C-alpha positions in Angstrom: 81.5 -232.7 42.3 82.1 -233.5 38.6 78.8 -235.5 38.6 76.1 -235.7 41.2 72.9 -237.6 41.8 69.5 -236.2 40.8 66.5 -237.0 42.8 64.8 -240.0 41.1 62.2 -240.8 43.8 63.4 -244.5 43.9 64.7 -244.3 47.4 63.8 -242.7 50.7 67.5 -242.2 51.5 68.8 -238.6 51.6 72.4 -238.5 50.2 74.7 -236.0 51.7 75.0 -232.5 50.2 78.2 -233.2 48.3 76.6 -236.1 46.3 73.5 -234.1 45.3 73.0 -230.6 43.8 74.1 -229.2 40.5 77.1 -231.0 39.1 80.1 -229.1 37.8 79.9 -230.9 34.4 76.1 -230.5 34.0 75.7 -234.3 34.0 74.2 -236.6 36.6 75.3 -240.1 37.5 71.7 -241.3 37.1 70.4 -239.3 34.2 70.7 -240.3 30.5 72.1 -243.7 31.5 70.9 -247.3 31.7 67.4 -247.5 33.4 68.7 -249.9 36.0 71.0 -247.2 37.4 68.8 -245.7 40.0 69.6 -244.6 43.6 67.7 -247.5 45.0 69.2 -249.9 42.5 72.7 -248.8 43.3 72.2 -249.1 47.1 70.6 -252.6 46.6 73.6 -254.0 44.8 76.5 -252.4 46.6 78.2 -254.1 49.5 76.7 -253.7 52.9 79.0 -251.8 55.2 78.3 -252.9 58.8 80.8 -251.2 61.1 80.8 -248.3 63.5 82.9 -245.2 63.4 84.9 -243.7 66.2 83.6 -240.8 68.2 85.1 -237.4 67.3 88.2 -236.5 69.4 89.3 -232.9 69.6 92.9 -233.7 69.9 93.1 -236.0 66.9 94.3 -234.8 63.5 92.1 -236.0 60.7 92.9 -236.2 57.0 90.6 -235.4 54.0 88.4 -238.5 53.6 88.1 -238.3 49.9 91.9 -238.4 49.6 92.7 -240.8 52.4 89.7 -243.1 51.8 90.1 -244.2 55.4 87.3 -244.8 57.9 89.5 -243.2 60.6 88.6 -239.9 58.9 84.9 -240.5 59.4 83.6 -239.7 62.9 80.4 -239.8 65.0 79.4 -236.6 66.9 76.1 -236.1 68.6 74.8 -239.3 67.1 75.5 -238.1 63.6 78.1 -239.2 61.0 80.6 -236.7 59.6 83.5 -237.0 57.1 86.5 -234.8 57.1 86.8 -232.3 54.3 90.3 -231.1 54.9 93.8 -232.4 55.7 95.4 -231.5 59.0 91.9 -231.2 60.5 92.4 -230.7 64.2 90.2 -229.1 66.9 87.2 -228.3 64.6 83.9 -229.4 66.1 82.0 -231.3 63.3 78.6 -229.8 64.5 79.9 -226.2 64.0 82.6 -226.5 61.4 81.0 -227.0 57.9 84.2 -226.1 56.1 86.0 -228.9 57.9 83.3 -231.6 58.2 80.4 -232.8 56.0 77.3 -234.3 57.6 76.8 -237.7 55.8 75.3 -241.1 56.3 76.3 -244.7 55.7 74.5 -244.9 52.4 76.4 -241.9 51.1 79.7 -243.5 52.2 78.7 -246.8 50.4 78.1 -244.8 47.2 81.3 -242.9 47.6 83.3 -246.1 47.8 81.7 -247.2 44.5 82.4 -243.9 42.8 86.1 -244.2 43.8 86.2 -247.6 42.0 84.6 -245.9 39.0 87.1 -243.0 39.0 90.1 -245.4 39.4 88.8 -247.5 36.4 88.2 -244.3 34.4 91.8 -243.2 34.9 93.2 -246.6 34.2 91.2 -246.8 30.9 92.7 -243.5 29.8 96.3 -244.2 30.7 98.2 -242.9 27.7 101.7 -242.7 29.2 104.2 -242.9 26.4 107.9 -243.4 26.9 109.6 -240.8 24.8 113.3 -241.3 25.7 114.7 -244.3 27.5 118.0 -244.2 29.4 119.6 -241.3 27.5 123.1 -240.7 28.8 124.3 -237.1 28.9 127.9 -237.1 29.9 131.4 -235.8 29.4 134.4 -238.1 30.0 136.6 -235.6 31.8 140.4 -235.9 32.2 141.4 -232.4 33.4 141.0 -230.9 36.9 139.0 -227.7 36.7 137.7 -225.3 39.4 134.1 -224.5 38.9 133.3 -220.7 39.0 131.0 -218.9 41.3 129.2 -220.5 44.3 127.1 -223.2 42.7 127.1 -225.2 39.5 124.7 -227.6 37.9 122.2 -228.3 35.2 118.7 -227.0 34.4 116.0 -229.3 33.0 112.7 -228.2 31.4 110.0 -230.1 29.6 109.6 -229.2 25.9 106.6 -229.6 23.6 104.0 -230.3 26.4 103.3 -229.3 30.0 102.7 -233.0 30.6 106.2 -234.3 30.0 107.6 -236.2 33.0 111.4 -236.4 33.4 113.1 -239.1 35.4 116.7 -238.8 36.4 117.6 -242.5 36.5 121.3 -242.1 37.4 123.9 -239.4 38.0 127.7 -239.2 38.2 129.5 -236.4 39.8 133.2 -236.2 38.7 134.3 -234.2 41.7 138.0 -234.5 42.7 137.0 -236.0 46.0 135.5 -239.1 47.6 133.4 -237.2 50.1 129.6 -237.3 49.6 128.2 -234.1 48.2 124.8 -232.4 48.4 122.8 -232.2 45.3 120.2 -229.4 45.5 116.9 -229.7 43.5 115.4 -226.3 43.0 112.2 -225.2 41.3 111.2 -221.5 40.9 113.5 -220.4 43.8 112.3 -223.1 46.2 114.6 -225.9 47.5 112.4 -229.0 47.0 114.9 -231.8 47.7 118.4 -232.3 48.8 119.9 -235.5 47.5 123.4 -237.1 48.0 125.9 -237.8 45.4 128.9 -240.1 46.0 131.9 -239.1 43.8 134.9 -241.4 43.3 137.8 -239.1 42.9 136.8 -237.9 39.5 135.9 -241.4 38.0 132.9 -241.4 35.7 130.8 -243.9 37.8 126.9 -243.6 37.6 124.8 -244.2 40.7 121.1 -244.7 40.9 119.0 -241.6 41.7 115.5 -242.4 40.5 114.2 -238.8 40.9 111.2 -237.7 38.8 110.3 -234.1 38.1 107.0 -232.8 36.6 105.4 -229.4 36.8 105.9 -225.8 35.8 109.2 -224.0 35.4 112.7 -225.2 35.1 114.3 -227.6 37.6 117.8 -227.0 38.7 120.2 -229.8 39.9 123.1 -228.0 41.5 126.1 -228.6 43.7 128.6 -226.4 45.6 131.3 -225.2 43.2 134.6 -227.1 43.7 137.3 -228.9 41.7 136.0 -231.4 39.2 137.3 -233.6 36.4 135.8 -232.2 33.2 136.4 -231.1 29.7 135.1 -228.1 27.8 132.6 -230.1 25.7 129.8 -228.2 24.1 126.1 -228.9 24.9 123.2 -228.3 22.5 120.3 -227.6 24.8 117.7 -228.3 22.1 119.1 -231.6 21.1 116.4 -233.7 22.8 112.8 -233.7 21.5 111.0 -233.9 24.8 113.1 -231.7 27.1 115.7 -228.9 27.3 118.8 -229.2 29.4 121.8 -226.9 29.9 124.6 -226.2 32.4 124.1 -223.3 34.9 126.2 -221.5 37.5 125.0 -219.4 40.4 126.1 -216.7 42.7 124.5 -216.5 46.2 124.6 -217.6 49.8 122.3 -220.6 49.4 121.5 -222.7 46.4 117.9 -221.7 46.3 118.6 -217.9 46.7 121.4 -217.8 44.1 121.1 -216.0 40.8 121.8 -218.5 38.0 123.1 -217.9 34.5 123.0 -220.3 31.6 126.2 -221.9 30.2 127.1 -224.5 27.6 130.2 -226.2 29.0 130.6 -229.3 31.3 130.9 -229.0 35.0 131.4 -232.7 36.1 127.7 -233.5 36.5 126.5 -236.3 34.2 123.0 -237.8 33.8 121.0 -240.8 32.6 117.5 -239.6 31.7 114.2 -241.1 30.7 111.1 -239.0 29.7 107.4 -239.9 29.5 104.3 -238.3 28.2 102.1 -238.6 31.3 98.4 -238.0 30.8 97.5 -238.4 34.5 97.6 -234.7 35.4 95.8 -233.8 32.2 92.9 -236.2 33.2 92.8 -234.7 36.7 92.7 -231.2 35.3 90.0 -232.0 32.7 87.6 -234.4 34.3 84.7 -231.9 33.8 85.3 -232.2 30.0 85.6 -236.0 30.2 82.5 -236.4 32.4 80.5 -238.2 29.7 83.0 -241.0 29.6 83.1 -241.0 33.4 79.4 -241.4 33.4 79.7 -244.2 30.9 82.3 -245.9 33.1 79.9 -246.0 35.9 77.2 -247.7 33.8 79.7 -250.4 32.7 81.0 -250.9 36.3 77.5 -251.0 37.8 76.0 -253.5 35.4 79.1 -255.7 35.7 78.8 -255.6 39.5 75.2 -256.9 39.2 76.1 -259.6 36.6 79.1 -261.0 38.5 77.5 -260.6 41.9 80.7 -258.8 43.0 79.4 -258.3 46.6 78.3 -262.0 46.9 74.7 -261.4 47.4 73.1 -264.7 48.4 69.5 -263.5 48.2 68.5 -264.0 44.5 65.1 -262.2 45.0 66.9 -259.1 46.2 68.9 -259.1 43.0 65.6 -259.3 41.0 67.2 -260.6 37.8 65.7 -263.5 35.8 67.8 -265.5 33.4 66.4 -263.4 30.6 67.4 -260.2 32.5 70.9 -261.6 32.9 71.2 -262.4 29.2 70.1 -258.9 28.3 72.5 -257.3 30.8 75.4 -259.5 29.6 74.6 -258.5 26.0 74.6 -254.8 27.0 78.1 -255.0 28.5 79.7 -257.1 25.7 78.0 -256.3 22.4 79.4 -253.4 20.3 76.4 -253.4 18.0 75.6 -249.7 17.8 72.1 -250.5 16.5 71.3 -251.9 19.9 72.8 -248.9 21.6 74.4 -251.1 24.3 76.4 -249.9 27.3 79.5 -251.5 25.7 79.0 -249.6 22.4 78.4 -246.3 24.3 81.5 -246.9 26.5 83.8 -247.6 23.5 82.5 -244.5 21.7 82.9 -242.2 24.7 86.4 -243.6 25.4 87.4 -242.9 21.8 86.2 -239.3 22.0 88.1 -238.9 25.4 91.3 -240.3 23.9 91.0 -238.0 20.9 90.6 -235.0 23.1 93.7 -236.0 25.1 95.8 -236.6 22.0 95.0 -233.0 20.8 96.8 -231.7 23.9 100.2 -233.1 23.1 102.4 -232.0 20.2 102.4 -234.5 17.4 106.2 -234.8 17.2 106.2 -236.1 20.8 104.2 -239.1 19.6 106.7 -240.3 17.0 109.3 -242.9 17.8 112.6 -241.2 18.1 116.1 -242.5 17.9 119.1 -240.9 19.5 122.8 -241.4 19.1 125.5 -240.8 21.8 128.8 -239.3 20.8 131.7 -239.8 23.1 133.0 -236.6 24.6 129.9 -234.6 23.6 127.3 -233.5 26.2 
């Protein structure tokens, strides 16, 4: 895991092997943090889970517990509790399949549930999505019937300036000389990833909602079977848009995914309405090890707030072990940004700032500037 728990001799509970050991980041959840964040302290203040798990069934397919977060992916076998480590997990006996099942206990599951909350809050705090282009139309008002060459015709879209650009095709119009629904093939690196349906209206430029988002490596092709369309030979500048590249293509082959495509510059009856975003979600996922200090800081903040607000509705005040003076100090620690006091809040803000600066360095500066775009009639 990115962070794990070091033995602090505050609890007799043995956490499962995934929660202990050497962390990938070199940081521990309970080292170099607020003194109240101990294993025993954490277990004392978290919610008490009082339910039983189902017995393992050989014919049942289980999902990866850390992804599904569902108690149905935790089982009892031989009186012991196991959680599923893999998706499509079928027919693997927990007692003899350590690559598919992890021996755990109820305390480890309680801590996992809290870590999920911390990770979700961490991602939420670092949400840096920026809308780069909103509802940009790319179209050509055609008036002439043209027969598209080769077997397939379409457009290619590629992110430009960052691997973390997300492109959403809001709407499309296909000016085919027919009213019969047509297949739209979405292809990435020679793989057919989706088949959508377009509904042409005998060559009329009429946009319909698509709402299809692409993100990832390589170019994405949106292609149709070659046929008669209403189009004009308007020129397209593929580098016109600051956050993505787009250009017409045509392909020769028996299927859309196997066809060999060449680039073009003229219209083919396909028209688009596009929005693009700078999405940091994947970056955060890929770089959690480097952001571990802020993740650790997020746990401090969430844990102390859990205590302060009695989030799990503890009725036993003695169990909570906090006097009014303790409460005042903890509240100050989560709210004061006075760096001289070295509060949790001050540390949290500092670590968040460093994390945001690291993320910002990933993206090209020109993508952060507000851009304005003009639409010229008859120009793609």
